[in-house]
N, C-alpha and C positions, 0 to 999 in steps of 0.2 A: 574451924579459922575463924579469926574476923577481920571483917574488912576495914582494911586502914586507908582512909585518904595517902596517896603517895605525891601525887601533883596536883596544881591550879595553875592553870594557864590562861591567861586572858588575850582577847585578840579585838582588834575593830576590823570593820570591812563597811563600802559604801557602794551605793548606785549614783552616779552623780546624775543621770538624766534618766527620767520614766518612771521612777520612784516603784524600784522592784525592791520589796522587803526581802525575798527569799532571796536573790541574788545578794544584797548586802548581808545579810546570815551567813550565807555559804563563805563570802571573802572574810567575815570575820572568824568564822571556826578555822578557816585555812592559816589565817595570821595566826592563831594561837597555837594550832599544832605545829606549826613550823618552826615553834620556838622552843620546842622539846625534842629529844631524841630519849628513847627507850631504853637504853644501854641496860638500865637495871635491870630488866625483865630476863635477860641473858643472863647476867650476872646471879641472880635470883631463882633462876631456872623457873621462870612463871612463864605458862602460856598465855601469850597475847588475848586468847578468846577468853580468858579469864579474867582481865578486866571487868569492871564496871565503869560507864563512863557518863557522867552526869552532865548534860549539855544546858546551859541556860543562855538562850539569846534577849537582849533587850531592843526592844524598837519601840517607835511612838504608834504603830499599828499591829498590833501582837498578830490579830486574827488572819493578816496577808501574810504571813508567812508560813510556808509548806515546811511542816515540822518533819514529815517522813522524809524529804529531799535532804534536810539537815542532817538527818539520823544515817542516810544510806553516804552521806561523805565521809563519814568517820570510818579508818581503814580498819580497827580493831575493837575487840571487845564489845560487850553488852550495855548497847546504848539508851538512853532515854534523853529527850529534849524537851526543855522547858521554853517557853516562849513569855517572856512579861515585858510590861510597858515599861520603855527606857528608852536608851538610843537618843538621836536628834533629826528632826525634818530641818530641812534649810530652803524655804521655798524661792525661786527664783521669780519674782512677780514680774519682771519686764517678759520671760519668756511664757510664763504659766508653767512651767516644770517645777521640779523639789529633788530635791537630794536627798538621799537617805543613808543616816548613820547606823549602824547596829554595832552592840556590843557581844562580847561572847565570853563566857567565861565555861572553861572546860575543868572539870575535877575526875581524877582518875583514881579509884581504890582498886587495891589489891587484897585478895585472899591471904593473910598473913599472920605467922604462929605468934601465940601472945607471949 
């Protein structure tokens, strides 16, 4: 059986105060997964544990995202997380604060017959 990508979902998340990149990333992942219903798994009789889930997070400071926390936030499948430069930081000069905006792309592949 070959792995075939069957779902690609995108989401955005933010941390409006405090500059927490992991919080913004987790919110982006939750936004993405709440756009999907995996009804086809039941229809195709696929065990959710067989899903290959590839998460890509874009933020301005990738080294400040706890990829393990992002991985643990996904409810099903074999999850890999990659964090890349992207997203947006919006500084608040008056308060010396920053709003962090993260983007998430979640690709799900299933083992399907050719």
